[in-house]
Every structure is written in C-alpha cells, then in structure tokens.
Predicted model as a PDB file, atoms N, CA, C, CB and O in Angstrom, pLDDT in the B-factor column:
MODEL        1                                                                  
ATOM      1  N   MET A   1      -1.320  18.906  20.431  1.00 45.00           N  
ATOM      2  CA  MET A   1      -2.062  18.371  19.480  1.00 45.00           C  
ATOM      3  C   MET A   1      -0.898  17.750  18.222  1.00 45.00           C  
ATOM      4  CB  MET A   1      -3.162  19.592  18.986  1.00 45.00           C  
ATOM      5  O   MET A   1       0.040  18.409  17.773  1.00 45.00           O  
ATOM      6  N   MET A   2      -1.214  16.497  17.873  1.00 46.00           N  
ATOM      7  CA  MET A   2      -0.573  16.057  16.383  1.00 46.00           C  
ATOM      8  C   MET A   2      -0.620  16.701  15.216  1.00 46.00           C  
ATOM      9  CB  MET A   2      -1.041  14.982  15.938  1.00 46.00           C  
ATOM     10  O   MET A   2      -1.675  16.821  14.592  1.00 46.00           O  
ATOM     11  N   SER A   3       0.712  17.261  14.739  1.00 49.00           N  
ATOM     12  CA  SER A   3       0.102  17.629  12.854  1.00 49.00           C  
ATOM     13  C   SER A   3      -0.444  16.557  12.245  1.00 49.00           C  
ATOM     14  CB  SER A   3       1.359  18.033  11.613  1.00 49.00           C  
ATOM     15  O   SER A   3      -0.532  15.361  12.525  1.00 49.00           O  
ATOM     16  N   LYS A   4      -0.840  17.335  11.233  1.00 56.00           N  
ATOM     17  CA  LYS A   4      -1.247  16.289  10.307  1.00 56.00           C  
ATOM     18  C   LYS A   4      -0.644  15.016   9.706  1.00 56.00           C  
ATOM     19  CB  LYS A   4      -1.482  16.852   9.437  1.00 56.00           C  
ATOM     20  O   LYS A   4      -1.210  13.923   9.728  1.00 56.00           O  
ATOM     21  N   THR A   5       0.709  15.287   9.101  1.00 57.00           N  
ATOM     22  CA  THR A   5       1.818  14.604   8.897  1.00 57.00           C  
ATOM     23  C   THR A   5       1.897  13.502  10.078  1.00 57.00           C  
ATOM     24  CB  THR A   5       3.006  15.584   8.823  1.00 57.00           C  
ATOM     25  O   THR A   5       2.412  12.405   9.858  1.00 57.00           O  
ATOM     26  N   MET A   6       1.324  13.870  11.434  1.00 65.00           N  
ATOM     27  CA  MET A   6       1.719  12.552  12.090  1.00 65.00           C  
ATOM     28  C   MET A   6       0.605  11.735  12.346  1.00 65.00           C  
ATOM     29  CB  MET A   6       2.429  12.729  13.367  1.00 65.00           C  
ATOM     30  O   MET A   6       0.776  10.571  12.708  1.00 65.00           O  
ATOM     31  N   ASP A   7      -0.724  12.301  12.171  1.00 75.00           N  
ATOM     32  CA  ASP A   7      -1.730  11.682  11.664  1.00 75.00           C  
ATOM     33  C   ASP A   7      -1.774  10.696  10.751  1.00 75.00           C  
ATOM     34  CB  ASP A   7      -2.316  12.385  11.306  1.00 75.00           C  
ATOM     35  O   ASP A   7      -2.423   9.689  11.036  1.00 75.00           O  
ATOM     36  N   THR A   8      -1.203  10.770   9.680  1.00 77.00           N  
ATOM     37  CA  THR A   8      -1.181   9.904   8.679  1.00 77.00           C  
ATOM     38  C   THR A   8       0.003   8.993   8.564  1.00 77.00           C  
ATOM     39  CB  THR A   8      -1.335  10.592   7.587  1.00 77.00           C  
ATOM     40  O   THR A   8       1.197   9.275   8.659  1.00 77.00           O  
ATOM     41  N   PRO A   9      -0.529   7.937   8.357  1.00 87.00           N  
ATOM     42  CA  PRO A   9       0.708   6.966   7.861  1.00 87.00           C  
ATOM     43  C   PRO A   9       1.191   6.689   6.880  1.00 87.00           C  
ATOM     44  CB  PRO A   9       0.673   5.995   8.036  1.00 87.00           C  
ATOM     45  O   PRO A   9       0.464   6.544   5.897  1.00 87.00           O  
ATOM     46  N   LEU A  10       2.524   6.522   6.779  1.00 95.00           N  
ATOM     47  CA  LEU A  10       3.375   6.272   5.710  1.00 95.00           C  
ATOM     48  C   LEU A  10       2.928   5.043   4.423  1.00 95.00           C  
ATOM     49  CB  LEU A  10       4.680   5.877   6.473  1.00 95.00           C  
ATOM     50  O   LEU A  10       2.711   4.987   3.212  1.00 95.00           O  
ATOM     51  N   TRP A  11       2.966   4.267   5.498  1.00 97.00           N  
ATOM     52  CA  TRP A  11       2.648   2.754   4.639  1.00 97.00           C  
ATOM     53  C   TRP A  11       1.650   2.056   5.179  1.00 97.00           C  
ATOM     54  CB  TRP A  11       3.832   1.674   4.610  1.00 97.00           C  
ATOM     55  O   TRP A  11       1.425   2.080   6.389  1.00 97.00           O  
ATOM     56  N   TYR A  12       1.086   1.493   4.487  1.00 96.00           N  
ATOM     57  CA  TYR A  12       0.049   0.300   3.969  1.00 96.00           C  
ATOM     58  C   TYR A  12       0.836  -1.009   4.286  1.00 96.00           C  
ATOM     59  CB  TYR A  12      -0.349   0.376   2.165  1.00 96.00           C  
ATOM     60  O   TYR A  12       1.890  -1.204   3.681  1.00 96.00           O  
ATOM     61  N   THR A  13       0.425  -1.848   5.127  1.00 96.00           N  
ATOM     62  CA  THR A  13       0.109  -3.382   5.361  1.00 96.00           C  
ATOM     63  C   THR A  13      -0.398  -3.727   4.116  1.00 96.00           C  
ATOM     64  CB  THR A  13      -0.955  -3.769   6.557  1.00 96.00           C  
ATOM     65  O   THR A  13      -1.217  -2.994   3.561  1.00 96.00           O  
ATOM     66  N   THR A  14       0.154  -5.179   3.410  1.00 96.00           N  
ATOM     67  CA  THR A  14      -0.886  -5.525   2.635  1.00 96.00           C  
ATOM     68  C   THR A  14      -2.310  -6.068   3.184  1.00 96.00           C  
ATOM     69  CB  THR A  14      -0.351  -6.404   1.854  1.00 96.00           C  
ATOM     70  O   THR A  14      -3.125  -6.466   2.353  1.00 96.00           O  
ATOM     71  N   GLU A  15      -2.602  -6.093   4.442  1.00 96.00           N  
ATOM     72  CA  GLU A  15      -3.826  -6.636   4.529  1.00 96.00           C  
ATOM     73  C   GLU A  15      -4.626  -5.377   4.234  1.00 96.00           C  
ATOM     74  CB  GLU A  15      -4.118  -7.375   5.889  1.00 96.00           C  
ATOM     75  O   GLU A  15      -5.725  -5.439   3.683  1.00 96.00           O  
ATOM     76  N   GLU A  16      -4.002  -4.115   4.647  1.00 96.00           N  
ATOM     77  CA  GLU A  16      -5.212  -2.786   4.955  1.00 96.00           C  
ATOM     78  C   GLU A  16      -4.752  -2.101   3.077  1.00 96.00           C  
ATOM     79  CB  GLU A  16      -4.570  -1.158   6.986  1.00 96.00           C  
ATOM     80  O   GLU A  16      -5.340  -1.039   2.872  1.00 96.00           O  
ATOM     81  N   LEU A  17      -4.226  -2.377   2.352  1.00 96.00           N  
ATOM     82  CA  LEU A  17      -3.773  -2.470   1.065  1.00 96.00           C  
ATOM     83  C   LEU A  17      -5.497  -3.057   0.474  1.00 96.00           C  
ATOM     84  CB  LEU A  17      -2.176  -3.654   0.903  1.00 96.00           C  
ATOM     85  O   LEU A  17      -6.494  -2.542  -0.031  1.00 96.00           O  
ATOM     86  N   ALA A  18      -4.971  -4.646   0.994  1.00 95.00           N  
ATOM     87  CA  ALA A  18      -6.528  -5.339   0.114  1.00 95.00           C  
ATOM     88  C   ALA A  18      -7.654  -4.971   0.371  1.00 95.00           C  
ATOM     89  CB  ALA A  18      -6.888  -6.741   0.264  1.00 95.00           C  
ATOM     90  O   ALA A  18      -8.503  -5.067  -0.515  1.00 95.00           O  
ATOM     91  N   THR A  19      -8.081  -4.321   1.937  1.00 95.00           N  
ATOM     92  CA  THR A  19      -8.828  -3.950   2.099  1.00 95.00           C  
ATOM     93  C   THR A  19      -9.521  -2.413   1.229  1.00 95.00           C  
ATOM     94  CB  THR A  19      -8.544  -4.126   3.181  1.00 95.00           C  
ATOM     95  O   THR A  19     -10.603  -2.098   0.734  1.00 95.00           O  
ATOM     96  N   LEU A  20      -8.220  -1.798   1.412  1.00 92.00           N  
ATOM     97  CA  LEU A  20      -9.044  -0.575   0.545  1.00 92.00           C  
ATOM     98  C   LEU A  20      -9.038  -0.918  -0.903  1.00 92.00           C  
ATOM     99  CB  LEU A  20      -8.309   1.002   0.674  1.00 92.00           C  
ATOM    100  O   LEU A  20      -9.762  -0.154  -1.542  1.00 92.00           O  
ATOM    101  N   MET A  21      -8.577  -1.628  -1.463  1.00 92.00           N  
ATOM    102  CA  MET A  21      -8.825  -2.405  -2.946  1.00 92.00           C  
ATOM    103  C   MET A  21     -10.091  -3.208  -3.169  1.00 92.00           C  
ATOM    104  CB  MET A  21      -7.688  -3.475  -3.211  1.00 92.00           C  
ATOM    105  O   MET A  21     -10.708  -3.415  -4.214  1.00 92.00           O  
ATOM    106  N   ARG A  22     -10.373  -3.694  -1.668  1.00 94.00           N  
ATOM    107  CA  ARG A  22     -11.365  -4.778  -1.889  1.00 94.00           C  
ATOM    108  C   ARG A  22     -11.219  -5.566  -2.604  1.00 94.00           C  
ATOM    109  CB  ARG A  22     -12.358  -4.536  -2.176  1.00 94.00           C  
ATOM    110  O   ARG A  22     -12.107  -5.763  -3.434  1.00 94.00           O  
ATOM    111  N   VAL A  23      -9.834  -6.506  -2.604  1.00 95.00           N  
ATOM    112  CA  VAL A  23     -10.055  -7.600  -2.590  1.00 95.00           C  
ATOM    113  C   VAL A  23      -8.615  -8.337  -1.844  1.00 95.00           C  
ATOM    114  CB  VAL A  23     -10.490  -7.931  -4.000  1.00 95.00           C  
ATOM    115  O   VAL A  23      -7.633  -7.749  -1.389  1.00 95.00           O  
ATOM    116  N   ASP A  24      -8.905  -9.927  -1.908  1.00 97.00           N  
ATOM    117  CA  ASP A  24      -8.004 -10.505  -0.856  1.00 97.00           C  
ATOM    118  C   ASP A  24      -6.727 -10.235  -0.883  1.00 97.00           C  
ATOM    119  CB  ASP A  24      -8.027 -11.776  -0.815  1.00 97.00           C  
ATOM    120  O   ASP A  24      -6.014 -10.068  -1.872  1.00 97.00           O  
ATOM    121  N   ARG A  25      -6.413 -10.191   0.390  1.00 95.00           N  
ATOM    122  CA  ARG A  25      -4.692 -10.284   0.194  1.00 95.00           C  
ATOM    123  C   ARG A  25      -3.983 -11.013  -0.831  1.00 95.00           C  
ATOM    124  CB  ARG A  25      -4.071 -10.889   1.330  1.00 95.00           C  
ATOM    125  O   ARG A  25      -3.007 -10.564  -1.433  1.00 95.00           O  
ATOM    126  N   SER A  26      -4.648 -12.479  -1.066  1.00 96.00           N  
ATOM    127  CA  SER A  26      -3.672 -13.306  -1.842  1.00 96.00           C  
ATOM    128  C   SER A  26      -3.674 -12.878  -2.915  1.00 96.00           C  
ATOM    129  CB  SER A  26      -3.827 -14.618  -1.946  1.00 96.00           C  
ATOM    130  O   SER A  26      -2.601 -13.019  -3.502  1.00 96.00           O  
ATOM    131  N   THR A  27      -4.978 -12.064  -3.819  1.00 96.00           N  
ATOM    132  CA  THR A  27      -4.627 -11.790  -4.917  1.00 96.00           C  
ATOM    133  C   THR A  27      -3.670 -10.487  -5.285  1.00 96.00           C  
ATOM    134  CB  THR A  27      -5.720 -11.802  -5.456  1.00 96.00           C  
ATOM    135  O   THR A  27      -3.130 -10.152  -6.339  1.00 96.00           O  
ATOM    136  N   ILE A  28      -3.691  -9.925  -4.020  1.00 95.00           N  
ATOM    137  CA  ILE A  28      -1.830  -8.566  -4.121  1.00 95.00           C  
ATOM    138  C   ILE A  28      -1.227  -9.441  -4.124  1.00 95.00           C  
ATOM    139  CB  ILE A  28      -1.045  -7.290  -2.751  1.00 95.00           C  
ATOM    140  O   ILE A  28      -0.497  -9.184  -5.081  1.00 95.00           O  
ATOM    141  N   SER A  29      -0.829 -10.652  -3.666  1.00 93.00           N  
ATOM    142  CA  SER A  29       0.560 -11.476  -2.829  1.00 93.00           C  
ATOM    143  C   SER A  29       0.848 -12.269  -4.591  1.00 93.00           C  
ATOM    144  CB  SER A  29      -0.039 -13.083  -0.898  1.00 93.00           C  
ATOM    145  O   SER A  29       1.914 -12.335  -5.204  1.00 93.00           O  
ATOM    146  N   ARG A  30      -0.173 -12.642  -4.906  1.00 96.00           N  
ATOM    147  CA  ARG A  30      -0.342 -13.186  -6.615  1.00 96.00           C  
ATOM    148  C   ARG A  30       0.452 -12.477  -7.306  1.00 96.00           C  
ATOM    149  CB  ARG A  30      -1.792 -13.021  -7.393  1.00 96.00           C  
ATOM    150  O   ARG A  30       1.483 -12.896  -7.832  1.00 96.00           O  
ATOM    151  N   ARG A  31       0.005 -11.292  -7.358  1.00 96.00           N  
ATOM    152  CA  ARG A  31       0.384 -10.430  -8.563  1.00 96.00           C  
ATOM    153  C   ARG A  31       1.489 -10.036  -8.526  1.00 96.00           C  
ATOM    154  CB  ARG A  31      -0.293  -9.370  -8.798  1.00 96.00           C  
ATOM    155  O   ARG A  31       2.161 -10.117  -9.555  1.00 96.00           O  
ATOM    156  N   VAL A  32       1.979  -9.550  -7.494  1.00 94.00           N  
ATOM    157  CA  VAL A  32       3.391  -8.825  -7.088  1.00 94.00           C  
ATOM    158  C   VAL A  32       4.442 -10.277  -7.182  1.00 94.00           C  
ATOM    159  CB  VAL A  32       3.322  -7.955  -5.167  1.00 94.00           C  
ATOM    160  O   VAL A  32       5.648 -10.055  -7.294  1.00 94.00           O  
ATOM    161  N   LYS A  33       4.063 -11.443  -7.145  1.00 94.00           N  
ATOM    162  CA  LYS A  33       4.738 -12.205  -7.464  1.00 94.00           C  
ATOM    163  C   LYS A  33       4.927 -12.921  -8.960  1.00 94.00           C  
ATOM    164  CB  LYS A  33       4.487 -12.804  -6.638  1.00 94.00           C  
ATOM    165  O   LYS A  33       5.653 -13.896  -9.154  1.00 94.00           O  
ATOM    166  N   ASP A  34       4.038 -12.166 -10.102  1.00 97.00           N  
ATOM    167  CA  ASP A  34       3.900 -12.518 -11.431  1.00 97.00           C  
ATOM    168  C   ASP A  34       4.358 -11.255 -11.876  1.00 97.00           C  
ATOM    169  CB  ASP A  34       2.504 -13.011 -11.938  1.00 97.00           C  
ATOM    170  O   ASP A  34       4.542 -11.156 -13.089  1.00 97.00           O  
ATOM    171  N   GLY A  35       4.584 -10.265 -11.164  1.00 96.00           N  
ATOM    172  CA  GLY A  35       4.882  -8.807 -11.601  1.00 96.00           C  
ATOM    173  C   GLY A  35       4.116  -8.101 -12.241  1.00 96.00           C  
ATOM    174  O   GLY A  35       4.512  -7.165 -12.936  1.00 96.00           O  
ATOM    175  N   SER A  36       2.898  -8.433 -12.113  1.00 96.00           N  
ATOM    176  CA  SER A  36       2.112  -7.666 -12.786  1.00 96.00           C  
ATOM    177  C   SER A  36       1.011  -6.680 -11.650  1.00 96.00           C  
ATOM    178  CB  SER A  36       1.367  -8.715 -13.823  1.00 96.00           C  
ATOM    179  O   SER A  36      -0.115  -6.226 -11.850  1.00 96.00           O  
ATOM    180  N   PHE A  37       1.968  -6.611 -10.360  1.00 96.00           N  
ATOM    181  CA  PHE A  37       0.892  -5.223  -9.730  1.00 96.00           C  
ATOM    182  C   PHE A  37       1.759  -4.062 -10.059  1.00 96.00           C  
ATOM    183  CB  PHE A  37       0.505  -5.173  -7.765  1.00 96.00           C  
ATOM    184  O   PHE A  37       2.983  -4.189 -10.048  1.00 96.00           O  
ATOM    185  N   PRO A  38       1.198  -2.967 -10.342  1.00 95.00           N  
ATOM    186  CA  PRO A  38       1.614  -1.723 -10.553  1.00 95.00           C  
ATOM    187  C   PRO A  38       2.960  -0.972  -9.502  1.00 95.00           C  
ATOM    188  CB  PRO A  38       0.270  -1.004 -10.447  1.00 95.00           C  
ATOM    189  O   PRO A  38       3.865  -0.197  -9.813  1.00 95.00           O  
ATOM    190  N   LEU A  39       2.661  -1.486  -8.426  1.00 96.00           N  
ATOM    191  CA  LEU A  39       3.791  -0.762  -7.156  1.00 96.00           C  
ATOM    192  C   LEU A  39       4.682  -1.615  -6.685  1.00 96.00           C  
ATOM    193  CB  LEU A  39       3.121  -0.239  -5.752  1.00 96.00           C  
ATOM    194  O   LEU A  39       4.370  -2.804  -6.758  1.00 96.00           O  
ATOM    195  N   THR A  40       6.027  -1.258  -6.075  1.00 95.00           N  
ATOM    196  CA  THR A  40       6.735  -1.941  -5.710  1.00 95.00           C  
ATOM    197  C   THR A  40       6.928  -1.797  -4.407  1.00 95.00           C  
ATOM    198  CB  THR A  40       7.582  -1.912  -6.344  1.00 95.00           C  
ATOM    199  O   THR A  40       7.153  -0.651  -4.018  1.00 95.00           O  
ATOM    200  N   PRO A  41       6.894  -2.835  -3.468  1.00 96.00           N  
ATOM    201  CA  PRO A  41       6.692  -3.059  -2.108  1.00 96.00           C  
ATOM    202  C   PRO A  41       8.087  -2.418  -1.418  1.00 96.00           C  
ATOM    203  CB  PRO A  41       6.421  -4.720  -1.815  1.00 96.00           C  
ATOM    204  O   PRO A  41       9.118  -2.166  -2.041  1.00 96.00           O  
ATOM    205  N   LEU A  42       7.826  -2.182   0.263  1.00 97.00           N  
ATOM    206  CA  LEU A  42       9.643  -2.068   0.599  1.00 97.00           C  
ATOM    207  C   LEU A  42       9.073  -3.718   1.753  1.00 97.00           C  
ATOM    208  CB  LEU A  42      10.584   0.223   1.875  1.00 97.00           C  
ATOM    209  O   LEU A  42       8.187  -4.031   2.549  1.00 97.00           O  
ATOM    210  N   VAL A  43      10.336  -4.320   1.081  1.00 95.00           N  
ATOM    211  CA  VAL A  43      10.460  -5.503   1.840  1.00 95.00           C  
ATOM    212  C   VAL A  43      10.828  -5.564   2.748  1.00 95.00           C  
ATOM    213  CB  VAL A  43      10.931  -6.241   1.530  1.00 95.00           C  
ATOM    214  O   VAL A  43      11.868  -4.910   2.671  1.00 95.00           O  
ATOM    215  N   LEU A  44      10.666  -6.222   4.544  1.00 95.00           N  
ATOM    216  CA  LEU A  44      10.836  -6.049   5.717  1.00 95.00           C  
ATOM    217  C   LEU A  44      10.521  -7.518   5.946  1.00 95.00           C  
ATOM    218  CB  LEU A  44      10.078  -4.919   6.373  1.00 95.00           C  
ATOM    219  O   LEU A  44       9.375  -7.962   6.016  1.00 95.00           O  
ATOM    220  N   GLY A  45      11.780  -8.328   6.071  1.00 95.00           N  
ATOM    221  CA  GLY A  45      11.520 -10.147   6.468  1.00 95.00           C  
ATOM    222  C   GLY A  45      11.174 -10.497   5.021  1.00 95.00           C  
ATOM    223  O   GLY A  45      11.706 -10.386   3.917  1.00 95.00           O  
ATOM    224  N   SER A  46       9.586 -11.157   5.741  1.00 92.00           N  
ATOM    225  CA  SER A  46       8.363 -11.489   5.053  1.00 92.00           C  
ATOM    226  C   SER A  46       7.400 -10.660   4.371  1.00 92.00           C  
ATOM    227  CB  SER A  46       7.724 -12.025   5.807  1.00 92.00           C  
ATOM    228  O   SER A  46       6.728 -10.958   3.383  1.00 92.00           O  
ATOM    229  N   ARG A  47       7.428  -9.026   5.360  1.00 94.00           N  
ATOM    230  CA  ARG A  47       6.094  -8.235   5.199  1.00 94.00           C  
ATOM    231  C   ARG A  47       6.342  -7.408   4.312  1.00 94.00           C  
ATOM    232  CB  ARG A  47       5.534  -7.520   6.343  1.00 94.00           C  
ATOM    233  O   ARG A  47       7.399  -6.797   4.150  1.00 94.00           O  
ATOM    234  N   LEU A  48       5.351  -7.347   3.675  1.00 95.00           N  
ATOM    235  CA  LEU A  48       5.546  -6.068   2.618  1.00 95.00           C  
ATOM    236  C   LEU A  48       4.628  -5.154   2.970  1.00 95.00           C  
ATOM    237  CB  LEU A  48       5.328  -6.360   1.039  1.00 95.00           C  
ATOM    238  O   LEU A  48       3.480  -5.390   3.348  1.00 95.00           O  
ATOM    239  N   LEU A  49       5.374  -3.644   2.786  1.00 97.00           N  
ATOM    240  CA  LEU A  49       4.850  -2.431   2.858  1.00 97.00           C  
ATOM    241  C   LEU A  49       4.557  -1.562   1.522  1.00 97.00           C  
ATOM    242  CB  LEU A  49       5.692  -1.791   3.681  1.00 97.00           C  
ATOM    243  O   LEU A  49       5.146  -1.513   0.443  1.00 97.00           O  
ATOM    244  N   TRP A  50       3.413  -0.898   2.021  1.00 97.00           N  
ATOM    245  CA  TRP A  50       3.126  -0.360   0.697  1.00 97.00           C  
ATOM    246  C   TRP A  50       2.936   1.649   0.865  1.00 97.00           C  
ATOM    247  CB  TRP A  50       1.463  -1.315   0.131  1.00 97.00           C  
ATOM    248  O   TRP A  50       2.112   2.284   1.523  1.00 97.00           O  
ATOM    249  N   SER A  51       3.987   2.108   0.036  1.00 97.00           N  
ATOM    250  CA  SER A  51       3.652   3.792   0.485  1.00 97.00           C  
ATOM    251  C   SER A  51       2.422   4.173  -0.054  1.00 97.00           C  
ATOM    252  CB  SER A  51       4.756   4.970  -0.102  1.00 97.00           C  
ATOM    253  O   SER A  51       1.903   4.168  -1.170  1.00 97.00           O  
ATOM    254  N   VAL A  52       2.023   4.604   1.417  1.00 95.00           N  
ATOM    255  CA  VAL A  52       0.762   5.232   1.103  1.00 95.00           C  
ATOM    256  C   VAL A  52       0.863   6.143  -0.119  1.00 95.00           C  
ATOM    257  CB  VAL A  52       0.272   6.014   2.293  1.00 95.00           C  
ATOM    258  O   VAL A  52      -0.109   6.067  -0.872  1.00 95.00           O  
ATOM    259  N   GLN A  53       1.944   7.086  -0.517  1.00 94.00           N  
ATOM    260  CA  GLN A  53       1.956   7.966  -1.290  1.00 94.00           C  
ATOM    261  C   GLN A  53       1.229   7.467  -2.646  1.00 94.00           C  
ATOM    262  CB  GLN A  53       3.276   8.397  -1.366  1.00 94.00           C  
ATOM    263  O   GLN A  53       0.182   7.754  -3.227  1.00 94.00           O  
ATOM    264  N   ASP A  54       2.437   6.469  -2.884  1.00 95.00           N  
ATOM    265  CA  ASP A  54       2.175   5.725  -4.192  1.00 95.00           C  
ATOM    266  C   ASP A  54       0.783   5.151  -4.664  1.00 95.00           C  
ATOM    267  CB  ASP A  54       3.013   4.623  -4.165  1.00 95.00           C  
ATOM    268  O   ASP A  54       0.283   5.259  -5.783  1.00 95.00           O  
ATOM    269  N   VAL A  55       0.272   4.516  -3.549  1.00 94.00           N  
ATOM    270  CA  VAL A  55      -1.508   3.821  -2.943  1.00 94.00           C  
ATOM    271  C   VAL A  55      -1.813   4.967  -3.603  1.00 94.00           C  
ATOM    272  CB  VAL A  55      -2.218   3.599  -0.931  1.00 94.00           C  
ATOM    273  O   VAL A  55      -2.060   4.883  -4.806  1.00 94.00           O  
ATOM    274  N   HIS A  56      -1.851   6.230  -2.952  1.00 91.00           N  
ATOM    275  CA  HIS A  56      -2.806   7.455  -3.179  1.00 91.00           C  
ATOM    276  C   HIS A  56      -2.910   7.731  -4.395  1.00 91.00           C  
ATOM    277  CB  HIS A  56      -2.461   8.665  -2.571  1.00 91.00           C  
ATOM    278  O   HIS A  56      -4.019   7.811  -4.925  1.00 91.00           O  
ATOM    279  N   ARG A  57      -1.692   7.941  -5.111  1.00 92.00           N  
ATOM    280  CA  ARG A  57      -1.247   8.337  -6.325  1.00 92.00           C  
ATOM    281  C   ARG A  57      -2.021   7.580  -7.493  1.00 92.00           C  
ATOM    282  CB  ARG A  57       0.228   8.120  -6.365  1.00 92.00           C  
ATOM    283  O   ARG A  57      -2.703   8.197  -8.312  1.00 92.00           O  
ATOM    284  N   LEU A  58      -1.814   5.764  -7.512  1.00 89.00           N  
ATOM    285  CA  LEU A  58      -1.996   5.074  -8.395  1.00 89.00           C  
ATOM    286  C   LEU A  58      -3.789   5.123  -8.110  1.00 89.00           C  
ATOM    287  CB  LEU A  58      -1.039   3.704  -8.325  1.00 89.00           C  
ATOM    288  O   LEU A  58      -4.407   4.491  -8.966  1.00 89.00           O  
ATOM    289  N   ALA A  59      -4.654   5.782  -7.034  1.00 86.00           N  
ATOM    290  CA  ALA A  59      -5.572   5.791  -7.305  1.00 86.00           C  
ATOM    291  C   ALA A  59      -6.547   7.022  -7.677  1.00 86.00           C  
ATOM    292  CB  ALA A  59      -5.758   5.176  -6.604  1.00 86.00           C  
ATOM    293  O   ALA A  59      -7.752   7.255  -7.778  1.00 86.00           O  
ATOM    294  N   GLY A  60      -5.385   7.625  -7.809  1.00 85.00           N  
ATOM    295  CA  GLY A  60      -5.947   9.097  -8.126  1.00 85.00           C  
ATOM    296  C   GLY A  60      -6.508  10.063  -7.031  1.00 85.00           C  
ATOM    297  O   GLY A  60      -7.440  10.793  -7.372  1.00 85.00           O  
ATOM    298  N   LEU A  61      -6.130  10.127  -6.004  1.00 78.00           N  
ATOM    299  CA  LEU A  61      -6.315  10.711  -5.040  1.00 78.00           C  
ATOM    300  C   LEU A  61      -4.895  11.607  -5.012  1.00 78.00           C  
ATOM    301  CB  LEU A  61      -6.694   9.757  -3.929  1.00 78.00           C  
ATOM    302  O   LEU A  61      -3.738  11.452  -5.403  1.00 78.00           O  
ATOM    303  N   SER A  62      -5.798  12.801  -4.203  1.00 72.00           N  
ATOM    304  CA  SER A  62      -4.664  13.962  -4.281  1.00 72.00           C  
ATOM    305  C   SER A  62      -3.628  13.463  -2.889  1.00 72.00           C  
ATOM    306  CB  SER A  62      -5.500  15.858  -4.048  1.00 72.00           C  
ATOM    307  O   SER A  62      -3.962  12.920  -1.835  1.00 72.00           O  
ATOM    308  N   VAL A  63      -2.336  13.873  -3.355  1.00 65.00           N  
ATOM    309  CA  VAL A  63      -0.834  13.121  -2.733  1.00 65.00           C  
ATOM    310  C   VAL A  63      -0.272  14.922  -2.212  1.00 65.00           C  
ATOM    311  CB  VAL A  63       0.596  11.972  -4.485  1.00 65.00           C  
ATOM    312  O   VAL A  63       0.048  15.873  -2.925  1.00 65.00           O  
ATOM    313  N   GLU A  64      -0.346  14.798  -0.740  1.00 62.00           N  
ATOM    314  CA  GLU A  64      -0.013  16.606  -0.060  1.00 62.00           C  
ATOM    315  C   GLU A  64       1.188  15.964  -0.059  1.00 62.00           C  
ATOM    316  CB  GLU A  64      -0.729  17.505   1.715  1.00 62.00           C  
ATOM    317  O   GLU A  64       2.200  16.549   0.327  1.00 62.00           O  
TER     318      GLU A  64                                                      
ENDMDL                                                                          
END                                                                             
C-alpha cells in the first residue's frame, strides 16, 4: 500500500491548474507573462509546473 504522500502529486501542470481554477490555460499563461499571476511556476523547458502546496495555500485549503 502506498503512503498518502506518494498518492498526492507534488506539481500541477498548467492544464491541471486551469481545470482546477475553471479558466482556460491561456488565461494563466497570459497572467504569468504580464506578471499578475500570484504564483511562480517551476519552468522546465517550455513547461510550467505549479507547486500543489502553493496552489492549495492560495485557494485557502489546508496544507499538510
């Protein structure tokens, strides 16, 4: 059996973040480019990854 930490992702893709926020991924990309998005992504090549902890903190969810 896997532990809870192994079941929980550490990073969201921009697509996953957009789905959670109920916006189009281009909205997130545009806000990142203009500096108005409140989180800083991890940049891997052309991919942006978002810390699950930061996203949950921003949403006011409990972070363990």
